[in-house]
Short mmCIF file of the C-alpha atoms (twelve columns), coordinates in Angstrom:
data_MODEL
# 
_entry.id   MODEL 
# 
loop_
_atom_site.group_PDB 
_atom_site.id 
_atom_site.type_symbol 
_atom_site.label_atom_id 
_atom_site.label_alt_id 
_atom_site.label_comp_id 
_atom_site.label_asym_id 
_atom_site.label_seq_id 
_atom_site.Cartn_x 
_atom_site.Cartn_y 
_atom_site.Cartn_z 
_atom_site.pdbx_PDB_model_num 
ATOM 1   C CA . MET A 1   -51.582 100.213 -13.859 1 
ATOM 2   C CA . ALA A 2   -54.081 98.170  -15.851 1 
ATOM 3   C CA . ARG A 3   -54.661 101.112 -18.165 1 
ATOM 4   C CA . MET A 4   -50.922 101.562 -18.740 1 
ATOM 5   C CA . LYS A 5   -50.566 97.877  -19.572 1 
ATOM 6   C CA . THR A 6   -53.457 98.052  -22.070 1 
ATOM 7   C CA . GLU A 7   -51.979 101.086 -23.795 1 
ATOM 8   C CA . HIS A 8   -48.569 99.423  -23.967 1 
ATOM 9   C CA . SER A 9   -50.080 96.238  -25.449 1 
ATOM 10  C CA . ALA A 10  -51.995 98.266  -28.015 1 
ATOM 11  C CA . ARG A 11  -48.707 99.662  -29.327 1 
ATOM 12  C CA . ARG A 12  -47.263 96.212  -29.968 1 
ATOM 13  C CA . PRO A 13  -47.151 95.378  -33.693 1 
ATOM 14  C CA . ALA A 14  -49.743 92.781  -34.594 1 
ATOM 15  C CA . PHE A 15  -51.426 91.130  -37.553 1 
ATOM 16  C CA . PHE A 16  -54.448 88.900  -38.019 1 
ATOM 17  C CA . LYS A 17  -55.142 85.837  -40.149 1 
ATOM 18  C CA . ALA A 18  -58.493 84.341  -41.085 1 
ATOM 19  C CA . LEU A 19  -57.881 80.619  -41.597 1 
ATOM 20  C CA . MET A 20  -58.869 79.447  -45.049 1 
ATOM 21  C CA . GLY A 21  -57.919 76.591  -47.334 1 
ATOM 22  C CA . HIS A 22  -54.907 74.486  -46.389 1 
ATOM 23  C CA . PHE A 23  -53.300 76.199  -43.394 1 
ATOM 24  C CA . SER A 24  -52.309 73.247  -41.198 1 
ATOM 25  C CA . GLN A 25  -48.677 72.918  -42.318 1 
ATOM 26  C CA . TYR A 26  -47.761 76.490  -43.228 1 
ATOM 27  C CA . LEU A 27  -49.111 79.939  -42.419 1 
ATOM 28  C CA . ARG A 28  -47.920 82.995  -44.271 1 
ATOM 29  C CA . ILE A 29  -46.941 86.129  -42.363 1 
ATOM 30  C CA . PRO A 30  -48.252 89.232  -44.174 1 
ATOM 31  C CA . SER A 31  -45.525 90.885  -46.255 1 
ATOM 32  C CA . ALA A 32  -46.312 94.306  -44.782 1 
ATOM 33  C CA . PHE A 33  -45.645 92.950  -41.275 1 
ATOM 34  C CA . ILE A 34  -42.165 91.547  -41.946 1 
ATOM 35  C CA . LYS A 35  -40.542 94.961  -41.440 1 
ATOM 36  C CA . ASN A 36  -41.598 94.759  -37.760 1 
ATOM 37  C CA . LEU A 37  -39.509 91.667  -37.080 1 
ATOM 38  C CA . ASN A 38  -36.184 91.880  -35.311 1 
ATOM 39  C CA . ARG A 39  -33.541 93.261  -37.670 1 
ATOM 40  C CA . ARG A 40  -31.446 90.176  -37.019 1 
ATOM 41  C CA . SER A 41  -32.428 87.327  -39.305 1 
ATOM 42  C CA . LEU A 42  -35.248 85.621  -37.371 1 
ATOM 43  C CA . HIS A 43  -35.350 81.862  -38.027 1 
ATOM 44  C CA . ILE A 44  -37.179 80.655  -34.904 1 
ATOM 45  C CA . CYS A 45  -39.972 82.219  -32.878 1 
ATOM 46  C CA . SER A 46  -42.346 81.232  -30.083 1 
ATOM 47  C CA . LEU A 47  -46.127 81.207  -30.276 1 
ATOM 48  C CA . LYS A 48  -47.835 81.725  -26.926 1 
ATOM 49  C CA . GLY A 49  -51.343 80.274  -26.914 1 
ATOM 50  C CA . PRO A 50  -54.337 81.314  -24.791 1 
ATOM 51  C CA . SER A 51  -53.275 78.885  -22.023 1 
ATOM 52  C CA . GLY A 52  -49.875 80.551  -21.705 1 
ATOM 53  C CA . GLN A 53  -48.093 77.510  -23.115 1 
ATOM 54  C CA . CYS A 54  -45.494 78.243  -25.804 1 
ATOM 55  C CA . TRP A 55  -44.613 76.429  -29.019 1 
ATOM 56  C CA . VAL A 56  -41.298 76.837  -30.812 1 
ATOM 57  C CA . VAL A 57  -41.924 77.379  -34.524 1 
ATOM 58  C CA . GLU A 58  -39.435 77.738  -37.356 1 
ATOM 59  C CA . LEU A 59  -39.808 80.538  -39.889 1 
ATOM 60  C CA . GLU A 60  -39.237 79.593  -43.513 1 
ATOM 61  C CA . LYS A 61  -38.493 82.118  -46.239 1 
ATOM 62  C CA . ARG A 62  -39.661 81.520  -49.829 1 
ATOM 63  C CA . GLY A 63  -38.576 84.413  -52.029 1 
ATOM 64  C CA . ASN A 64  -40.049 87.526  -50.401 1 
ATOM 65  C CA . ARG A 65  -42.574 85.458  -48.427 1 
ATOM 66  C CA . LEU A 66  -42.189 84.319  -44.830 1 
ATOM 67  C CA . PHE A 67  -44.088 81.395  -43.283 1 
ATOM 68  C CA . PHE A 68  -44.608 79.709  -39.937 1 
ATOM 69  C CA . HIS A 69  -43.465 76.165  -40.705 1 
ATOM 70  C CA . ASN A 70  -41.939 73.445  -38.498 1 
ATOM 71  C CA . GLY A 71  -43.823 73.480  -35.194 1 
ATOM 72  C CA . TRP A 72  -46.865 75.270  -36.611 1 
ATOM 73  C CA . GLU A 73  -48.676 71.987  -37.255 1 
ATOM 74  C CA . GLU A 74  -48.384 71.048  -33.553 1 
ATOM 75  C CA . PHE A 75  -49.840 74.448  -32.597 1 
ATOM 76  C CA . VAL A 76  -52.755 73.848  -35.009 1 
ATOM 77  C CA . LYS A 77  -53.483 70.383  -33.599 1 
ATOM 78  C CA . HIS A 78  -53.326 71.432  -29.959 1 
ATOM 79  C CA . HIS A 79  -55.827 74.275  -30.274 1 
ATOM 80  C CA . PRO A 80  -57.513 72.654  -32.605 1 
ATOM 81  C CA . LEU A 81  -57.720 75.234  -35.374 1 
ATOM 82  C CA . GLU A 82  -60.199 74.994  -38.251 1 
ATOM 83  C CA . VAL A 83  -61.339 76.897  -41.313 1 
ATOM 84  C CA . GLY A 84  -63.169 80.051  -40.227 1 
ATOM 85  C CA . ASP A 85  -61.095 80.654  -37.099 1 
ATOM 86  C CA . PHE A 86  -59.629 84.139  -36.742 1 
ATOM 87  C CA . LEU A 87  -56.186 84.595  -35.145 1 
ATOM 88  C CA . ILE A 88  -54.433 87.727  -33.898 1 
ATOM 89  C CA . PHE A 89  -50.637 87.579  -33.565 1 
ATOM 90  C CA . SER A 90  -49.168 90.225  -31.239 1 
ATOM 91  C CA . TYR A 91  -45.373 90.557  -31.534 1 
ATOM 92  C CA . ASP A 92  -43.164 91.333  -28.517 1 
ATOM 93  C CA . GLY A 93  -40.418 92.880  -30.657 1 
ATOM 94  C CA . VAL A 94  -37.954 90.031  -30.113 1 
ATOM 95  C CA . SER A 95  -39.132 86.512  -30.964 1 
ATOM 96  C CA . MET A 96  -42.474 85.922  -29.244 1 
ATOM 97  C CA . PHE A 97  -46.024 86.137  -30.629 1 
ATOM 98  C CA . ASP A 98  -49.024 86.135  -28.290 1 
ATOM 99  C CA . VAL A 99  -51.830 84.423  -30.196 1 
ATOM 100 C CA . THR A 100 -55.496 85.191  -29.549 1 
ATOM 101 C CA . ILE A 101 -57.963 82.801  -31.189 1 
ATOM 102 C CA . TYR A 102 -61.540 83.620  -32.189 1 
ATOM 103 C CA . GLY A 103 -63.953 80.958  -33.407 1 
ATOM 104 C CA . LYS A 104 -66.861 80.998  -35.838 1 
ATOM 105 C CA . THR A 105 -69.045 82.604  -33.136 1 
ATOM 106 C CA . PHE A 106 -66.858 85.765  -33.405 1 
ATOM 107 C CA . CYS A 107 -65.959 85.300  -29.730 1 
ATOM 108 C CA . GLU A 108 -62.729 84.015  -28.212 1 
ATOM 109 C CA . LYS A 109 -62.478 80.299  -28.802 1 
ATOM 110 C CA . ASN A 110 -62.859 77.902  -25.888 1 
ATOM 111 C CA . VAL A 111 -59.832 75.794  -26.764 1 
ATOM 112 C CA . LYS A 112 -60.393 73.191  -24.032 1 
ATOM 113 C CA . ALA A 113 -63.970 72.534  -25.175 1 
ATOM 114 C CA . ALA A 114 -62.888 72.421  -28.848 1 
ATOM 115 C CA . LYS A 115 -60.142 69.936  -27.989 1 
ATOM 116 C CA . ARG A 116 -62.586 67.685  -26.133 1 
ATOM 117 C CA . ARG A 117 -64.897 67.679  -29.163 1 
ATOM 118 C CA . SER A 118 -61.972 66.947  -31.469 1 
ATOM 119 C CA . ASP A 119 -60.790 64.030  -29.324 1 
ATOM 120 C CA . LYS A 120 -64.260 62.469  -29.530 1 
ATOM 121 C CA . LEU A 121 -64.322 62.435  -33.337 1 
ATOM 122 C CA . PRO A 122 -63.948 58.920  -34.815 1 
ATOM 123 C CA . ARG A 123 -60.604 58.174  -36.390 1 
ATOM 124 C CA . ARG A 124 -60.408 56.983  -39.975 1 
ATOM 125 C CA . SER A 125 -59.733 53.296  -40.395 1 
ATOM 126 C CA . ASP A 126 -60.794 52.465  -43.930 1 
ATOM 127 C CA . SER A 127 -57.777 53.318  -46.067 1 
ATOM 128 C CA . HIS A 128 -59.433 52.194  -49.298 1 
ATOM 129 C CA . ALA A 129 -62.425 54.481  -48.761 1 
ATOM 130 C CA . ASP A 130 -60.125 57.386  -47.908 1 
ATOM 131 C CA . LYS A 131 -58.126 56.928  -51.084 1 
ATOM 132 C CA . ARG A 132 -61.189 56.875  -53.314 1 
ATOM 133 C CA . ARG A 133 -63.255 59.662  -51.720 1 
ATOM 134 C CA . GLY A 134 -63.422 62.847  -53.776 1 
ATOM 135 C CA . LYS A 135 -62.027 61.113  -56.871 1 
ATOM 136 C CA . LEU A 136 -58.541 61.003  -55.329 1 
ATOM 137 C CA . LEU A 137 -56.598 58.546  -57.450 1 
ATOM 138 C CA . VAL A 138 -53.435 57.125  -55.925 1 
ATOM 139 C CA . ASP A 139 -50.758 55.705  -58.175 1 
ATOM 140 C CA . ASP A 140 -49.620 52.180  -57.447 1 
ATOM 141 C CA . VAL A 141 -47.028 52.925  -54.791 1 
ATOM 142 C CA . GLU A 142 -46.343 50.293  -52.156 1 
ATOM 143 C CA . GLU A 143 -46.745 52.610  -49.154 1 
ATOM 144 C CA . THR A 144 -50.320 53.579  -49.998 1 
ATOM 145 C CA . SER A 145 -51.642 50.187  -48.929 1 
ATOM 146 C CA . LEU A 146 -50.283 50.780  -45.421 1 
ATOM 147 C CA . ARG A 147 -51.862 54.119  -44.492 1 
ATOM 148 C CA . PRO A 148 -54.828 56.345  -45.364 1 
ATOM 149 C CA . ILE A 149 -54.204 59.720  -46.994 1 
ATOM 150 C CA . PRO A 150 -55.847 62.638  -45.111 1 
ATOM 151 C CA . PHE A 151 -57.183 64.508  -48.107 1 
ATOM 152 C CA . GLN A 152 -60.726 65.085  -49.294 1 
ATOM 153 C CA . SER A 153 -61.931 67.077  -52.275 1 
ATOM 154 C CA . LYS A 154 -64.872 67.181  -54.642 1 
ATOM 155 C CA . ASN A 155 -62.373 67.766  -57.465 1 
ATOM 156 C CA . SER A 156 -60.427 65.231  -59.498 1 
ATOM 157 C CA . SER A 157 -57.054 64.623  -57.886 1 
ATOM 158 C CA . VAL A 158 -53.954 62.539  -58.497 1 
ATOM 159 C CA . CYS A 159 -51.635 61.504  -55.680 1 
ATOM 160 C CA . ARG A 160 -48.030 60.307  -55.574 1 
ATOM 161 C CA . ILE A 161 -45.974 59.225  -52.564 1 
ATOM 162 C CA . LEU A 162 -42.332 60.039  -53.256 1 
ATOM 163 C CA . LYS A 163 -39.757 57.265  -53.220 1 
ATOM 164 C CA . THR A 164 -37.010 59.795  -54.004 1 
ATOM 165 C CA . ARG A 165 -36.723 63.568  -53.468 1 
ATOM 166 C CA . THR A 166 -38.452 64.455  -56.703 1 
ATOM 167 C CA . LEU A 167 -40.929 63.514  -59.434 1 
ATOM 168 C CA . TYR A 168 -39.967 63.292  -63.073 1 
ATOM 169 C CA . GLU A 169 -43.212 61.995  -64.550 1 
ATOM 170 C CA . VAL A 170 -46.831 61.523  -63.475 1 
ATOM 171 C CA . CYS A 171 -49.250 59.511  -65.573 1 
ATOM 172 C CA . ILE A 172 -52.728 61.009  -65.274 1 
ATOM 173 C CA . PRO A 173 -55.366 58.264  -64.840 1 
ATOM 174 C CA . THR A 174 -57.850 57.857  -67.677 1 
ATOM 175 C CA . GLU A 175 -60.762 58.756  -65.383 1 
ATOM 176 C CA . VAL A 176 -59.203 62.167  -64.680 1 
ATOM 177 C CA . VAL A 177 -58.224 62.719  -68.314 1 
ATOM 178 C CA . ILE A 178 -61.852 62.213  -69.379 1 
ATOM 179 C CA . ALA A 179 -63.378 64.187  -66.516 1 
ATOM 180 C CA . GLU A 180 -61.085 67.188  -67.080 1 
ATOM 181 C CA . GLY A 181 -60.962 67.018  -70.892 1 
ATOM 182 C CA . LEU A 182 -57.178 66.692  -70.938 1 
ATOM 183 C CA . LYS A 183 -55.050 65.814  -73.940 1 
ATOM 184 C CA . ALA A 184 -51.419 65.808  -75.000 1 
ATOM 185 C CA . GLY A 185 -50.110 69.244  -75.931 1 
ATOM 186 C CA . MET A 186 -52.496 71.080  -73.604 1 
ATOM 187 C CA . ALA A 187 -50.934 73.695  -71.301 1 
ATOM 188 C CA . ILE A 188 -51.826 73.596  -67.606 1 
ATOM 189 C CA . LYS A 189 -50.936 75.761  -64.633 1 
ATOM 190 C CA . ILE A 190 -49.738 74.218  -61.369 1 
ATOM 191 C CA . GLN A 191 -49.853 76.454  -58.293 1 
ATOM 192 C CA . ASP A 192 -48.660 75.764  -54.750 1 
ATOM 193 C CA . THR A 193 -49.824 77.031  -51.366 1 
ATOM 194 C CA . PHE A 194 -47.098 79.704  -51.340 1 
ATOM 195 C CA . GLY A 195 -48.509 81.506  -54.368 1 
ATOM 196 C CA . MET A 196 -45.836 80.248  -56.769 1 
ATOM 197 C CA . SER A 197 -46.972 78.806  -60.092 1 
ATOM 198 C CA . TRP A 198 -45.567 76.911  -63.056 1 
ATOM 199 C CA . HIS A 199 -46.890 76.327  -66.575 1 
ATOM 200 C CA . LEU A 200 -46.503 72.820  -67.959 1 
ATOM 201 C CA . ARG A 201 -47.451 71.273  -71.260 1 
ATOM 202 C CA . LEU A 202 -48.956 67.800  -71.078 1 
ATOM 203 C CA . ARG A 203 -47.191 65.030  -72.962 1 
ATOM 204 C CA . GLY A 204 -48.567 61.940  -74.656 1 
ATOM 205 C CA . SER A 205 -47.126 58.444  -74.784 1 
ATOM 206 C CA . HIS A 206 -48.876 55.259  -75.937 1 
ATOM 207 C CA . ASP A 207 -52.394 56.610  -75.347 1 
ATOM 208 C CA . ARG A 208 -51.377 58.018  -71.968 1 
ATOM 209 C CA . VAL A 209 -51.384 61.660  -70.866 1 
ATOM 210 C CA . LEU A 210 -48.407 62.673  -68.734 1 
ATOM 211 C CA . MET A 211 -47.209 65.530  -66.580 1 
ATOM 212 C CA . ARG A 212 -43.468 65.559  -67.114 1 
ATOM 213 C CA . SER A 213 -41.452 68.697  -67.906 1 
ATOM 214 C CA . GLY A 214 -41.058 70.960  -64.902 1 
ATOM 215 C CA . LEU A 215 -42.057 68.527  -62.144 1 
ATOM 216 C CA . SER A 216 -38.537 68.262  -60.744 1 
ATOM 217 C CA . LYS A 217 -38.335 72.061  -60.532 1 
ATOM 218 C CA . ILE A 218 -41.634 72.161  -58.618 1 
ATOM 219 C CA . CYS A 219 -40.361 69.525  -56.170 1 
ATOM 220 C CA . ARG A 220 -37.109 71.430  -55.587 1 
ATOM 221 C CA . ALA A 221 -39.015 74.667  -54.962 1 
ATOM 222 C CA . ASN A 222 -41.184 72.898  -52.365 1 
ATOM 223 C CA . LYS A 223 -38.256 71.015  -50.800 1 
ATOM 224 C CA . THR A 224 -39.889 67.606  -51.088 1 
ATOM 225 C CA . LEU A 225 -38.322 64.540  -49.498 1 
ATOM 226 C CA . PRO A 226 -38.788 60.765  -49.796 1 
ATOM 227 C CA . GLY A 227 -42.058 59.760  -48.126 1 
ATOM 228 C CA . ASP A 228 -43.813 63.065  -48.817 1 
ATOM 229 C CA . THR A 229 -47.247 62.807  -50.418 1 
ATOM 230 C CA . VAL A 230 -47.768 65.050  -53.451 1 
ATOM 231 C CA . ILE A 231 -51.364 65.709  -54.546 1 
ATOM 232 C CA . PHE A 232 -52.391 67.380  -57.804 1 
ATOM 233 C CA . GLU A 233 -55.946 68.732  -57.456 1 
ATOM 234 C CA . PHE A 234 -57.714 69.965  -60.614 1 
ATOM 235 C CA . VAL A 235 -59.500 72.993  -59.139 1 
ATOM 236 C CA . LYS A 236 -60.415 74.746  -62.420 1 
ATOM 237 C CA . PRO A 237 -60.089 73.953  -66.119 1 
ATOM 238 C CA . ARG A 238 -56.344 73.622  -66.760 1 
ATOM 239 C CA . VAL A 239 -55.492 74.818  -63.228 1 
ATOM 240 C CA . VAL A 240 -53.956 72.376  -60.732 1 
ATOM 241 C CA . GLN A 241 -53.516 73.061  -57.021 1 
ATOM 242 C CA . LEU A 242 -50.479 71.389  -55.503 1 
ATOM 243 C CA . HIS A 243 -50.740 69.949  -51.977 1 
ATOM 244 C CA . ILE A 244 -47.835 68.376  -50.102 1 
ATOM 245 C CA . ILE A 245 -48.338 66.263  -46.998 1 
ATOM 246 C CA . ARG A 246 -44.994 65.808  -45.310 1 
ATOM 247 C CA . ALA A 247 -43.756 62.360  -44.338 1 
ATOM 248 C CA . GLY A 248 -44.776 61.514  -40.787 1 
ATOM 249 C CA . ALA A 249 -47.631 64.038  -40.742 1 
ATOM 250 C CA . TYR A 250 -50.214 61.203  -40.649 1 
# 
């Protein structure tokens, strides 16, 4: 009987993901795997962790791409997943994925031990230090004085907390302009975590350098809402990585 069960499990469609970069809010399902999903439009699925506990997770479609979205962040926190972890998703053919987690040791991850270590880590309390670390420059928005922003990078970055659903203009701080060699008229590329990208031309106004045209389109594509934190990280010359931290995520 055990052998029959193993052979049956081996026939279940599955895919793996090595966790890299910013995976905590979204995780993309490989395009080649989508054909295995139930022919009915699948909007919600369940992720069954190593403990047998299940998490309900919404699936979000962006063009031809499909992502684990709402509910995924809770799964990440509970297990607690980190860069370098290796996950195998085995699909039951209806709406359930059994998730096997491997750690950096290349062995199955001891989730209970990892959670204990995570719970012992000190929590951040110095909001000013958090906002300045990694050259993250936060525009003067009232909410930023009330909470730290969970983002660290060695690259120059500019942050905005949305008061409305969209951005129409971002003034790039002088420190970033100098560090990145930016000037009015220069073309830059902004890319998001879904693989979409936009080309913008920087504007100038009264000795300031601005990101303006195209920002509202980027916000609509990423479905931003008031309270979301939008971070522009200059990862390469003239290339900006877009990060969005949803309201209530921290």
